[in-house]
C-alpha positions in Angstrom: -10.4 -20.8 -31.6 -7.6 -19.3 -33.1 -4.0 -18.7 -32.8 -4.4 -14.8 -32.3 -0.3 -14.7 -33.9 -0.6 -17.0 -36.9 -4.2 -17.9 -37.2 -4.1 -21.3 -36.7 -7.6 -23.2 -35.9 -7.0 -24.5 -32.2 -8.7 -26.9 -29.5 -10.8 -25.1 -27.2 -8.2 -27.0 -24.8 -4.9 -25.4 -26.1 -2.6 -23.5 -23.6 0.1 -22.7 -26.7 0.1 -22.8 -30.7 1.3 -26.3 -32.0 2.1 -24.2 -35.3 3.8 -21.1 -34.0 4.7 -21.7 -29.9 2.5 -18.3 -29.0 0.6 -18.6 -25.7 -2.9 -19.1 -25.9 -6.4 -17.3 -23.7 -4.1 -16.4 -20.8 -2.6 -13.6 -22.0 -4.3 -10.9 -24.0 -2.4 -9.9 -26.8 -1.0 -6.1 -27.2 -0.9 -5.8 -30.6 1.4 -2.7 -31.8 3.6 -0.1 -29.5 1.5 3.0 -28.7 4.4 5.0 -29.4 6.0 3.5 -32.5 3.4 0.7 -34.1 5.9 -2.0 -33.2 4.5 -5.2 -33.4 4.2 -6.7 -30.0 4.2 -10.2 -28.5 2.5 -11.2 -24.8 5.6 -11.8 -23.6 7.2 -8.7 -24.6 8.2 -6.6 -21.5 9.7 -3.9 -23.9 9.4 -2.7 -27.5 12.1 -4.4 -29.1 11.8 -0.7 -31.7 12.0 2.1 -29.3 12.0 0.8 -25.7 8.8 2.0 -24.1 8.0 -1.0 -21.4 4.6 -2.9 -21.8 2.8 -4.0 -18.9 1.0 -7.0 -19.2 -2.5 -7.7 -17.3 -3.1 -11.3 -17.0 -6.8 -12.7 -18.0 -9.6 -11.4 -15.4 -7.1 -8.8 -14.2 -10.0 -6.1 -14.7 -8.2 -4.0 -17.4 -6.7 -3.8 -21.3 -2.7 -3.8 -21.3 -1.2 -0.5 -21.7 2.3 0.9 -21.9 3.2 2.5 -18.8 3.2 6.2 -20.4 4.8 7.8 -16.9 7.6 5.3 -14.8 8.6 6.3 -11.9 11.8 7.9 -11.4 14.3 6.0 -9.4 15.4 9.1 -7.0 13.4 11.0 -4.7 13.2 14.5 -6.1 12.1 17.6 -4.1 11.9 21.3 -4.4 15.4 21.7 -4.3 18.3 19.7 -6.3 20.6 17.2 -4.6 23.3 17.8 -5.6 26.4 14.7 -6.1 29.9 15.9 -5.8 32.5 15.5 -9.0 36.1 15.4 -7.3 38.5 17.3 -9.5 40.8 16.2 -12.0 42.0 16.3 -16.1 40.7 15.4 -19.5 41.7 15.9 -22.8 38.6 18.0 -23.5 36.4 16.8 -26.6 36.4 14.0 -29.2 39.7 14.7 -30.3 43.3 13.9 -30.0 44.2 17.2 -30.6 41.7 19.3 -28.2 42.2 20.9 -25.0 43.9 19.2 -22.2 41.6 20.3 -19.2 42.5 20.9 -15.1 39.6 21.3 -13.3 38.7 21.6 -9.4 35.9 19.7 -7.9 32.0 21.0 -7.7 28.8 20.0 -7.1 26.1 18.9 -9.8 22.1 18.6 -9.5 21.6 14.8 -9.8 18.9 15.9 -12.5 18.3 18.3 -14.5 15.6 21.0 -13.0 12.5 19.4 -13.0 9.6 21.7 -13.4 8.1 21.5 -9.9 11.9 22.8 -8.6 11.6 25.6 -11.4 7.7 26.7 -10.9 8.5 26.4 -6.3 11.5 28.9 -7.4 10.0 31.4 -10.1 6.4 30.7 -9.6 5.3 29.6 -13.5 5.8 26.4 -15.8 7.2 27.2 -18.7 7.0 23.9 -20.4 5.5 22.9 -23.4 5.0 19.0 -22.6 3.7 19.1 -18.6 4.9 17.1 -15.9 6.2 18.0 -12.5 8.6 15.4 -12.9 9.7 16.2 -16.3 12.9 18.3 -16.6 12.1 21.9 -16.8 12.1 23.6 -21.1 11.4 26.2 -23.6 13.1 28.1 -20.4 15.7 30.9 -22.1 19.6 30.6 -20.9 19.0 34.1 -19.4 15.7 32.9 -17.5 18.3 29.9 -16.5 20.5 32.0 -15.0 17.6 34.3 -13.4 16.9 31.0 -11.3 19.8 30.1 -10.1 20.2 33.6 -8.7 16.5 33.1 -7.2 17.1 29.5 -6.0 20.5 30.7 -4.4 18.5 33.0 -2.4 16.2 30.9 -1.1 18.3 28.7 0.3 20.5 31.5 2.0 24.0 31.6 -0.2 25.2 33.9 -2.8 24.3 34.5 -5.9 26.6 34.2 -8.5 25.3 36.2 -11.5 25.4 39.8 -11.8 25.3 42.7 -14.0 27.2 46.3 -12.5 26.1 46.0 -9.1 22.8 43.8 -9.3 21.7 40.4 -8.5 18.2 40.6 -9.3 18.2 39.9 -13.0 14.7 39.0 -13.1 14.4 43.0 -14.2 16.2 42.4 -17.5 14.9 41.4 -21.0 16.5 37.9 -22.3 16.7 40.3 -25.5 18.5 43.4 -23.6 22.2 44.1 -24.6 22.9 44.3 -21.1 22.5 40.6 -20.9 26.4 40.9 -22.4 27.4 42.6 -19.2 26.6 39.3 -17.1 29.3 38.0 -15.0 29.5 34.9 -13.1 31.5 34.7 -9.7 33.0 31.2 -9.4 33.9 31.4 -6.3 30.8 31.9 -5.0 28.6 29.3 -2.9 25.3 30.0 -4.8 24.0 27.8 -8.0 25.0 28.4 -11.2 25.3 26.8 -14.6 28.0 24.2 -15.4 30.7 25.3 -17.8 31.2 23.6 -20.9 34.3 21.9 -19.4 32.3 21.5 -16.3 29.8 19.3 -18.6 31.8 17.1 -20.3 34.5 16.2 -17.5 30.4 14.8 -15.4 29.3 13.0 -18.5 32.2 11.2 -18.4 32.0 10.0 -15.0 34.5 12.3 -14.0 37.9 10.2 -16.1 40.3 11.6 -17.4 40.6 8.9 -20.6 38.9 6.3 -22.6 34.9 7.8 -22.0 32.0 5.6 -23.2 29.8 7.3 -25.5 26.7 7.6 -23.6 27.3 8.7 -20.1 28.9 5.9 -18.4 27.7 2.9 -21.0 27.8 2.0 -24.5 24.2 1.1 -24.9 22.4 4.6 -25.3 19.1 3.0 -24.6 20.0 2.5 -20.9 21.2 6.4 -20.0 18.7 8.4 -22.6 15.5 9.0 -23.7 16.8 10.0 -27.1 14.9 10.1 -30.8 14.2 6.4 -31.5 13.2 5.5 -27.8 11.4 9.0 -27.0 8.3 8.9 -28.0 8.2 11.8 -29.5 8.3 13.5 -25.4 10.3 14.2 -22.0 9.9 12.0 -19.2 10.0 11.8 -16.1 14.0 12.6 -15.1 15.8 9.9 -13.4 14.0 7.1 -15.5 17.0 5.8 -17.3 20.5 4.7 -15.3 22.5 7.1 -14.3 26.4 7.3 -15.1 28.7 6.3 -12.3 28.3 9.8 -10.3 25.0 8.5 -10.2 24.4 11.3 -12.5 20.8 10.8 -14.4 19.7 12.3 -17.5 22.9 13.8 -19.0 22.4 12.3 -22.6 19.1 12.8 -23.6 15.4 13.7 -22.4 16.4 18.0 -22.5 19.8 19.2 -23.9 20.9 21.7 -21.4 22.3 25.3 -21.3 26.2 25.7 -20.6 27.2 29.3 -18.9 29.8 29.4 -21.9 29.4 31.6 -24.8 29.6 29.0 -28.0 32.2 28.2 -30.9 33.1 25.7 -33.0 36.4 24.9 -32.5 37.8 24.0 -28.8 40.3 26.2 -28.0 43.7 24.3 -27.8 46.5 23.9 -24.9 46.0 22.9 -21.5 43.7 24.9 -19.6 42.4 25.1 -16.0 39.3 25.7 -15.3 38.0 27.5 -18.0 34.8 29.4 -19.0 35.1 29.5 -23.1 35.2 32.4 -24.7 35.2 35.7 -23.1 32.4 37.2 -26.2 29.9 35.3 -28.4 26.4 35.5 -30.0 25.2 31.8 -28.8 25.8 29.6 -25.2 27.2 25.9 -25.4 23.8 23.4 -25.1 25.3 19.9 -24.2 23.8 16.5 -23.8 21.3 15.6 -26.3 16.9 15.4 -26.4 14.4 13.5 -26.7 14.2 14.9 -30.1 17.7 13.7 -31.0 19.7 10.8 -32.9 22.5 9.0 -31.1 25.5 10.8 -32.6 24.0 14.6 -30.6 23.6 12.6 -27.7 27.1 11.6 -26.9 29.1 13.4 -24.1 31.0 15.0 -26.8 28.4 16.7 -29.4 28.3 20.5 -28.6 25.5 23.4 -30.1 24.7 26.8 -29.9 21.8 29.2 -29.0 21.4 32.4 -29.0 20.5 33.5 -25.2 16.8 34.5 -25.8 16.0 30.6 -27.4 13.9 28.3 -26.2 12.8 25.0 -27.2 10.3 22.1 -25.7 13.9 20.0 -25.7 16.1 22.2 -23.9 16.5 23.2 -20.5 19.5 22.8 -17.8 21.0 21.4 -14.1 23.0 23.6 -11.5 26.0 23.2 -10.2 28.0 25.0 -7.3 31.1 25.7 -6.1 33.1 22.6 -4.0 33.3 25.0 -1.1 30.0 24.7 -0.2 30.6 21.5 1.8 27.3 21.7 3.2 25.4 20.0 0.1 
């Protein structure tokens, strides 16, 4: 009998290698991570390189060692979003010290990004490339996210937030239609909508006005986010990483998230109250980083933009609603 780690010859009665101390005979050795190829010991619970959990099966257990491909979500997921109150407050938006002082009223934000189950229930289809009912929906453009919000509002007997002219039935318009330049949001409505960029950052920062951690309530990105170095090049079920202090999950990873605002490379300066972003533009804001991104792109400060008709497998969204609707 030989040691599986150092190949030293061992007596049959050995339980540990006398040369390297590696367990012998009692635990099967899973030699490499199926996600990143990293070498593993028999006692590893997580891959030291990419963070994917390892399920260790003893000899005689009736099956081989394997990776847990889908960790169960830590919250109960349903067809309607669970909304978390984000109390109002003030904060300096952005990573710099010269950016805008923002004052926000309170609002509700969904505990997790919109899942594929939730999207399919409302829209009757699942456009996601990386399928799984508890994974975040992706391959949804900005216009489709707006349509979803209005349809979800109607299903729940709430007043839709979005309109073009006199209509709130926006499903009739193609994403490339110029009429989308005329879409307006009634922020006083009790229905569902996309967060503004300021609301998104404030919520990701735990609703704190100063000294935010870079990764949604944590200094360690691996605790809160599925990103390029630990995702295995895919999305994961929502709520399988730690939440921030407001109990919001996946704010800094899994999929990036659409916001309402038009994108500008430079944040507006000066004091603002409940800002809604620029009055016009060609792109809309994306926040939060994704399974594809590096740590810098997953911080609570990082921002980018995309055309409203754009979609990808690392881009989804979550909903918010006015705190006037205290029935949430």
